[in-house]
C-alpha positions in Angstrom: 74.7 8.2 -47.9 76.4 9.4 -51.0 78.0 12.9 -50.9 76.2 15.4 -53.2 77.7 15.8 -56.6 79.7 19.0 -56.8 79.0 20.7 -60.1 81.6 23.0 -61.5 80.9 26.7 -61.2 79.8 28.2 -64.5 80.8 31.7 -65.4 77.2 32.8 -65.1 77.1 31.5 -61.5 80.4 33.2 -60.6 79.1 36.4 -62.1 76.0 36.2 -59.9 78.1 35.8 -56.8 80.0 39.1 -57.0 80.7 40.8 -53.7 79.0 44.2 -53.4 79.1 45.0 -49.7 82.2 46.9 -48.3 81.5 45.5 -44.9 81.5 41.9 -46.1 84.7 42.6 -48.0 86.6 44.0 -45.0 85.4 41.2 -42.8 86.4 38.5 -45.3 89.8 40.0 -45.9 90.4 40.8 -42.2 90.9 44.5 -42.9 90.6 47.3 -40.4 87.1 48.7 -39.6 88.6 52.2 -40.1 88.2 51.7 -43.8 84.5 51.0 -43.7 83.0 54.5 -43.4 84.9 55.8 -46.4 84.2 52.7 -48.4 80.5 52.9 -47.7 80.3 56.6 -48.8 82.3 56.0 -51.9 80.3 53.0 -53.0 77.2 55.1 -53.0 78.7 57.2 -55.8 80.1 54.2 -57.7 79.1 50.7 -56.5 81.7 48.1 -55.4 81.6 44.9 -57.5 84.2 42.1 -57.0 83.9 38.6 -58.5 85.0 35.6 -56.5 88.0 34.6 -58.7 89.5 38.1 -58.2 88.7 38.1 -54.5 90.6 34.7 -54.1 93.8 36.4 -55.4 93.8 39.1 -52.8 96.1 38.7 -49.8 94.1 38.7 -46.6 95.1 41.3 -44.0 97.0 43.5 -46.4 95.3 46.8 -47.1 98.0 47.6 -49.7 97.4 44.5 -51.8 97.5 45.7 -55.4 94.4 43.8 -56.4 92.5 45.1 -53.4 93.5 48.7 -54.1 92.0 48.5 -57.6 88.5 47.6 -56.3 88.2 49.0 -52.7 86.1 52.2 -52.5 88.0 54.9 -50.6 87.0 58.2 -49.0 89.5 60.0 -51.3 87.1 59.3 -54.2 84.8 62.0 -52.8 87.5 64.7 -53.0 86.9 67.5 -55.5 90.1 67.8 -57.6 90.5 70.4 -60.3 90.9 68.9 -63.8 89.2 65.6 -63.0 85.9 65.4 -64.8 83.0 63.0 -65.3 83.8 62.6 -69.1 87.6 62.9 -69.3 87.8 61.6 -72.9 84.8 63.7 -74.0 83.2 60.6 -75.5 79.8 62.4 -75.5 81.2 64.5 -78.4 81.9 61.3 -80.4 78.5 59.5 -79.9 76.7 60.0 -83.3 74.1 57.3 -82.6 73.2 55.6 -79.3 75.6 52.9 -78.3 78.3 53.8 -80.8 81.5 55.9 -80.3 83.4 57.0 -83.4 86.6 58.9 -82.6 89.2 57.4 -84.9 89.3 56.8 -88.7 88.6 53.3 -89.8 87.1 52.0 -86.6 84.1 52.4 -84.3 83.4 51.3 -80.7 80.1 49.7 -79.7 78.9 49.8 -76.1 77.4 46.4 -75.8 76.4 46.8 -72.2 76.9 49.0 -69.1 77.5 45.9 -66.9 80.9 44.7 -65.7 82.1 41.7 -63.7 84.2 44.0 -61.7 84.1 47.8 -60.9 87.6 49.1 -61.1 87.8 52.3 -59.0 89.9 54.1 -61.7 87.4 53.4 -64.5 87.2 56.3 -67.0 83.6 55.4 -67.8 82.4 55.3 -64.1 80.1 58.2 -65.0 79.2 57.1 -68.5 75.4 57.5 -69.4 74.8 53.8 -70.1 71.1 54.2 -69.8 71.1 56.6 -72.7 73.2 54.2 -74.8 71.2 51.0 -74.2 71.7 48.6 -77.1 68.1 47.5 -78.0 67.0 46.2 -81.4 66.4 49.6 -82.9 69.7 51.0 -81.6 71.6 48.1 -83.0 69.9 48.5 -86.4 70.9 52.2 -86.3 74.5 51.2 -85.6 74.5 48.7 -88.5 73.1 51.4 -90.8 75.8 53.8 -89.7 78.6 51.4 -90.3 77.2 50.2 -93.6 77.0 53.8 -94.9 80.7 54.5 -94.2 83.0 52.1 -96.2 86.0 53.6 -94.5 85.1 51.7 -91.3 87.0 48.3 -91.4 87.0 47.5 -87.7 84.4 47.2 -85.0 85.4 47.2 -81.3 83.1 45.6 -78.7 83.4 47.5 -75.5 81.2 48.4 -72.5 80.9 48.0 -69.5 82.3 44.6 -70.5 81.1 43.0 -73.7 81.7 39.5 -72.5 79.0 39.6 -69.8 76.8 39.1 -72.8 75.7 35.6 -73.7 77.3 33.5 -76.4 74.0 33.6 -78.4 73.8 37.4 -78.3 77.4 37.8 -79.3 77.0 35.3 -82.1 74.0 37.2 -83.5 75.8 40.6 -83.3 78.8 39.2 -85.0 76.7 37.5 -87.7 75.0 40.8 -88.4 78.4 42.6 -88.7 79.7 39.9 -91.1 77.0 41.0 -93.7 78.8 44.4 -94.0 81.4 43.7 -96.8 83.9 46.4 -95.9 84.3 45.1 -92.3 87.5 43.1 -91.9 88.3 43.0 -88.1 86.5 42.6 -84.8 88.2 43.7 -81.7 87.0 42.7 -78.2 88.1 44.7 -75.2 87.4 42.8 -72.1 88.6 42.5 -68.5 86.8 39.1 -68.0 89.7 36.8 -69.3 91.6 38.2 -66.2 88.9 38.8 -63.6 86.6 35.9 -64.5 88.6 33.6 -66.8 85.9 30.9 -66.6 84.1 33.1 -69.2 86.4 31.9 -71.9 84.5 28.7 -72.7 84.8 26.3 -75.6 81.4 27.5 -76.9 82.5 31.2 -76.8 85.7 30.4 -78.6 83.7 28.5 -81.2 81.7 31.6 -81.8 84.9 33.5 -82.6 86.3 30.7 -84.7 83.3 30.7 -87.0 83.4 34.3 -88.1 85.1 35.5 -91.3 86.3 38.6 -89.4 89.8 38.6 -88.0 89.4 38.7 -84.2 91.7 40.5 -81.8 91.1 40.2 -78.0 92.5 43.0 -75.9 92.6 42.0 -72.2 93.3 44.3 -69.3 95.8 43.4 -66.6 97.7 45.9 -64.5 99.7 43.7 -62.1 101.4 40.2 -62.3 99.4 39.0 -59.3 96.3 39.0 -61.5 97.8 36.2 -63.7 97.0 32.8 -62.3 96.7 29.4 -63.9 93.0 30.0 -64.8 93.9 33.2 -66.7 96.7 31.3 -68.5 94.2 28.6 -69.5 91.7 31.2 -70.8 94.4 32.8 -72.9 95.5 29.5 -74.2 92.0 28.7 -75.5 92.0 32.0 -77.4 95.5 31.7 -78.9 95.0 28.0 -79.9 92.0 29.2 -81.9 94.2 31.6 -83.8 93.0 34.7 -81.9 95.5 37.5 -81.3 95.6 38.5 -77.6 97.0 41.8 -76.5 97.2 43.5 -73.1 96.4 47.1 -72.1 97.4 48.3 -68.7 96.8 51.6 -66.8 99.7 53.1 -64.9 98.3 53.5 -61.3 100.0 55.0 -58.3 100.5 52.5 -55.5 99.7 49.5 -57.7 102.1 49.2 -60.6 104.2 52.3 -60.5 107.5 50.4 -60.2 109.8 49.1 -62.9 110.0 45.7 -61.1 106.2 45.3 -61.3 105.9 46.4 -64.9 108.8 44.2 -66.0 107.3 41.1 -64.3 103.9 41.9 -65.8 105.3 42.0 -69.3 107.3 38.8 -68.8 104.4 36.9 -67.3 101.9 38.1 -70.0 104.2 36.9 -72.7 104.8 33.6 -71.0 101.0 32.9 -71.2 100.7 34.1 -74.8 99.8 37.8 -74.5 101.7 40.6 -76.1 102.0 43.8 -74.0 100.3 46.5 -76.1 99.6 49.8 -74.3 100.5 51.3 -70.9 98.1 54.2 -70.5 98.7 57.1 -68.3 95.7 57.9 -66.1 92.6 59.4 -67.6 91.5 62.3 -65.3 88.1 60.9 -64.2 86.3 62.5 -61.3 86.6 60.3 -58.2 90.0 58.7 -58.9 92.6 61.4 -58.7 94.6 59.4 -56.1 95.7 57.0 -58.8 97.3 59.7 -60.9 101.0 59.8 -61.7 102.9 62.7 -63.3 104.1 62.2 -66.9 107.7 62.7 -65.9 107.6 59.7 -63.5 105.8 57.6 -66.2 108.6 58.4 -68.7 111.3 57.6 -66.2 109.7 54.2 -65.6 109.7 53.6 -69.3 113.4 54.4 -69.6 114.1 51.8 -66.9 111.8 49.3 -68.4 113.4 49.7 -71.8 116.8 49.0 -70.3 115.6 45.7 -68.8 113.3 44.2 -71.5 113.5 43.4 -75.2 111.6 45.9 -77.3 108.7 43.6 -78.1 107.9 43.3 -74.3 107.9 47.1 -73.8 104.3 48.4 -74.0 103.7 51.8 -75.6 103.2 54.5 -73.1 100.3 56.6 -74.3 97.5 58.9 -73.4 94.1 59.5 -75.1 93.7 63.2 -75.7 90.2 64.3 -76.7 90.0 65.6 -80.3 93.1 63.9 -81.6 93.0 61.4 -84.4 94.9 58.7 -82.5 96.5 57.8 -79.2 99.3 60.2 -78.2 102.6 58.4 -77.5 104.5 59.9 -74.5 107.7 58.0 -74.9 109.8 56.8 -77.8 112.9 54.6 -77.9 114.9 57.7 -78.8 114.4 59.2 -75.4 
């Protein structure tokens, strides 16, 4: 008998195979049962969701693995910590029409979906009211009308959730609609999928981006060099060969990337695959994730050390988003 033909996994197949059971996760990674009770309780508040390509990069038997720590629910998430809120960036105050956030001059952010391929435990939108911002046909028309009425808006940012869980056909239609607004010049896509599910960056998706008149920038999200395997490199290469700018945003997280060695290696490996380090954000004080927080003084000290070891173009900007301000707030300059 002939062996059955093994078809390659599509990104949609991989997306459907995400691991959502803490018990199954601990068993697969050979982690202690003592973590289970806390993981179960925390996942009731914010579900666990891990795609297989990410799971395959986690070291088995290591409860301190930096990729595991980003996705494993912990009992600490249930602690009440003063100053940590459900809406740390006060986005509800900048939500003029459903599905759209307008905080900064010249650009708006569109919440394409509430779905993600992975649920990062530090996510600042873990409590976001996605159901109230669902992007149906009428909501999308309201967004188009809002952008059309404001000629100062030159850039649209696709966000979520993760916008790249949307199909190519849906993305193509949304981009085509935006192209009809003459004062729009740029489209920015913020996505974790090129890192956590790099199979998403298909030739057909890249072709969608190549066909638009808008200048496209893709901002990926990697916090640790262990995230960057050959599949991520291939995904980035597809984007850069199509003339798409690729930047990285990272979040400074206690116990994951709060060392100069890790941050230096991350910047170097990002640049090696064609990604420019862009921002390193201090932690947004979201309820349920206080255990990731790092004091600003420690963050600045890390930046001083990083600046001593890297050329300037590989040093990301240390910043925080402060509600009500007209731009990101830089916490470190090269004069410090």
